[in-house]
TITIKE-683299 format. One record per residue (C-alpha): residue number from 1; y, x, z. Coordinates in steps of 0.02 Angstrom, whole numbers, plus 50000, padded with zeros to 5 digits. Example, Ala and Ser with C-alpha at 12.3 -4.5 7.8 and 13.67 -1.06 7.14 Angstrom:
% TITIKE-683299
{node 1, {49775, 50615, 50390}}
{node 2, {49947, 50684, 50357}}
This chain:
% TITIKE-683299
{node 1, {51273, 52209, 46293}}
{node 2, {51337, 52271, 46459}}
{node 3, {51386, 52112, 46552}}
{node 4, {51486, 52211, 46680}}
{node 5, {51588, 52295, 46544}}
{node 6, {51608, 52133, 46447}}
{node 7, {51692, 52054, 46599}}
{node 8, {51786, 52212, 46647}}
{node 9, {51693, 52230, 46811}}
{node 10, {51630, 52384, 46900}}
{node 11, {51442, 52406, 46877}}
{node 12, {51383, 52361, 47051}}
{node 13, {51264, 52232, 47122}}
{node 14, {51373, 52168, 47263}}
{node 15, {51480, 52051, 47160}}
{node 16, {51519, 51877, 47221}}
{node 17, {51544, 51720, 47117}}
{node 18, {51732, 51721, 47145}}
{node 19, {51750, 51897, 47071}}
{node 20, {51643, 51850, 46922}}
{node 21, {51736, 51685, 46894}}
{node 22, {51905, 51770, 46906}}
{node 23, {51853, 51903, 46780}}
{node 24, {51785, 51768, 46665}}
{node 25, {51946, 51668, 46673}}
{node 26, {52053, 51822, 46640}}
{node 27, {51950, 51881, 46492}}
{node 28, {51923, 51702, 46433}}
{node 29, {52109, 51678, 46409}}
{node 30, {52105, 51819, 46283}}
{node 31, {51937, 51784, 46200}}
{node 32, {51942, 51594, 46186}}
{node 33, {51953, 51532, 46006}}
{node 34, {52103, 51422, 46052}}
{node 35, {52196, 51580, 46104}}
{node 36, {52159, 51676, 45946}}
{node 37, {51991, 51747, 46000}}
{node 38, {51826, 51721, 45913}}
{node 39, {51685, 51601, 45954}}
{node 40, {51563, 51748, 45958}}
{node 41, {51670, 51845, 46082}}
{node 42, {51688, 51694, 46196}}
{node 43, {51501, 51659, 46188}}
{node 44, {51466, 51840, 46236}}
{node 45, {51586, 51820, 46381}}
{node 46, {51497, 51661, 46438}}
{node 47, {51327, 51747, 46425}}
{node 48, {51391, 51894, 46527}}
{node 49, {51459, 51777, 46660}}
{node 50, {51294, 51683, 46672}}
{node 51, {51196, 51846, 46685}}
{node 52, {51303, 51910, 46828}}
{node 53, {51314, 51747, 46924}}
{node 54, {51125, 51741, 46945}}
{node 55, {51076, 51877, 47071}}
{node 56, {50905, 51904, 46995}}
{node 57, {50970, 51917, 46818}}
{node 58, {51112, 52030, 46878}}
{node 59, {50988, 52146, 46964}}
{node 60, {50872, 52153, 46813}}
{node 61, {51021, 52189, 46699}}
{node 62, {51085, 52324, 46817}}
{node 63, {50914, 52406, 46828}}
{node 64, {50901, 52411, 46639}}
{node 65, {51077, 52481, 46619}}
{node 66, {51040, 52614, 46750}}
{node 67, {50878, 52658, 46658}}
{node 68, {50775, 52630, 46814}}
{node 69, {50592, 52616, 46760}}
{node 70, {50497, 52462, 46811}}
{node 71, {50438, 52290, 46761}}
{node 72, {50461, 52111, 46817}}
{node 73, {50274, 52083, 46804}}
{node 74, {50176, 52116, 46959}}
{node 75, {50149, 52048, 47132}}
{node 76, {50281, 51974, 47243}}
{node 77, {50307, 52018, 47425}}
{node 78, {50188, 51950, 47556}}
{node 79, {50332, 51850, 47629}}
{node 80, {50346, 51752, 47467}}
{node 81, {50158, 51731, 47451}}
{node 82, {50152, 51646, 47621}}
{node 83, {50288, 51525, 47565}}
{node 84, {50200, 51493, 47399}}
{node 85, {50062, 51391, 47482}}
{node 86, {50185, 51282, 47575}}
{node 87, {50291, 51259, 47419}}
{node 88, {50141, 51217, 47309}}
{node 89, {50079, 51083, 47428}}
{node 90, {50252, 51006, 47441}}
{node 91, {50277, 51004, 47253}}
{node 92, {50107, 50920, 47231}}
{node 93, {50155, 50787, 47359}}
{node 94, {50320, 50759, 47269}}
{node 95, {50235, 50745, 47099}}
{node 96, {50108, 50619, 47165}}
{node 97, {50246, 50517, 47246}}
{node 98, {50352, 50521, 47088}}
{node 99, {50203, 50453, 46989}}
{node 100, {50175, 50316, 47120}}
{node 101, {50358, 50267, 47115}}
{node 102, {50355, 50259, 46925}}
{node 103, {50198, 50149, 46931}}
{node 104, {50269, 50033, 47065}}
{node 105, {50295, 49867, 46977}}
{node 106, {50410, 49782, 47100}}
{node 107, {50553, 49817, 47216}}
{node 108, {50437, 49779, 47363}}
{node 109, {50312, 49910, 47304}}
{node 110, {50451, 50038, 47289}}
{node 111, {50520, 49991, 47460}}
{node 112, {50348, 50020, 47536}}
{node 113, {50355, 50199, 47473}}
{node 114, {50526, 50233, 47548}}
{node 115, {50465, 50310, 47712}}
{node 116, {50355, 50433, 47616}}
{node 117, {50496, 50466, 47495}}
{node 118, {50613, 50512, 47637}}
{node 119, {50480, 50624, 47715}}
{node 120, {50455, 50719, 47552}}
{node 121, {50644, 50732, 47528}}
{node 122, {50658, 50806, 47702}}
{node 123, {50521, 50930, 47660}}
{node 124, {50611, 50978, 47498}}
{node 125, {50774, 51002, 47593}}
{node 126, {50685, 51111, 47722}}
{node 127, {50604, 51221, 47591}}
{node 128, {50770, 51233, 47498}}
{node 129, {50843, 51309, 47656}}
{node 130, {50700, 51434, 47665}}
{node 131, {50719, 51481, 47481}}
{node 132, {50907, 51501, 47500}}
{node 133, {50882, 51612, 47652}}
{node 134, {50757, 51720, 47557}}
{node 135, {50878, 51738, 47410}}
{node 136, {51016, 51787, 47531}}
{node 137, {50904, 51916, 47613}}
{node 138, {50861, 51993, 47445}}
{node 139, {51044, 51997, 47393}}
{node 140, {51088, 52077, 47559}}
{node 141, {50969, 52218, 47509}}
{node 142, {51064, 52259, 47349}}
{node 143, {51150, 52407, 47432}}
{node 144, {50980, 52485, 47469}}
{node 145, {50930, 52457, 47287}}
{node 146, {51088, 52540, 47223}}
{node 147, {51058, 52692, 47335}}
{node 148, {50876, 52704, 47282}}
{node 149, {50810, 52664, 47456}}
{node 150, {50727, 52502, 47397}}
{node 151, {50622, 52460, 47244}}
{node 152, {50741, 52361, 47134}}
{node 153, {50602, 52292, 47026}}
{node 154, {50511, 52220, 47177}}
{node 155, {50672, 52135, 47230}}
{node 156, {50699, 52074, 47051}}
{node 157, {50522, 52001, 47048}}
{node 158, {50553, 51911, 47211}}
{node 159, {50718, 51842, 47148}}
{node 160, {50640, 51784, 46984}}
{node 161, {50508, 51685, 47079}}
{node 162, {50634, 51617, 47203}}
{node 163, {50748, 51559, 47062}}
{node 164, {50603, 51472, 46975}}
{node 165, {50550, 51389, 47136}}
{node 166, {50727, 51332, 47175}}
{node 167, {50735, 51249, 47005}}
{node 168, {50569, 51161, 47034}}
{node 169, {50626, 51097, 47203}}
{node 170, {50793, 51035, 47132}}
{node 171, {50701, 50945, 46993}}
{node 172, {50583, 50855, 47114}}
{node 173, {50725, 50812, 47232}}
{node 174, {50827, 50735, 47091}}
{node 175, {50675, 50633, 47036}}
{node 176, {50660, 50557, 47208}}
{node 177, {50831, 50473, 47204}}
């Protein structure tokens, strides 16, 4: 399936969420089962929308459609490797704190963990900003990928790791509320 074609969008990497959402709404009016469309067609439309809304998945899909050889397996950039250590330590701290909070038997015990909880939350917010900035920098390089000046598979690998890490951080942050 060509997600770009499914949504009636030009095959390019520099799409924003508003363009994708507008295309989804327009096609959705025609494909939705309540409007005489089929469930399968609407599900395909939803899948296409989800693929294009995620920059990493959009890039991987584009690379495959353009028959650009490469693989998602491999090493990530040194910039991400340096962040990996910081992220790993923070996630370990969050996991330990979550276990302590779950084991705390009283409101007083939980209250005594509040200062540490806030510190870990602050760390998670800080690393979220770093991850978001790295995603934005990779997305900003999509033009170079389209022109062939940058290795699209390296960018796709970075985005795959960043997306995974963002999900892990969101999960820990939610557990600390």
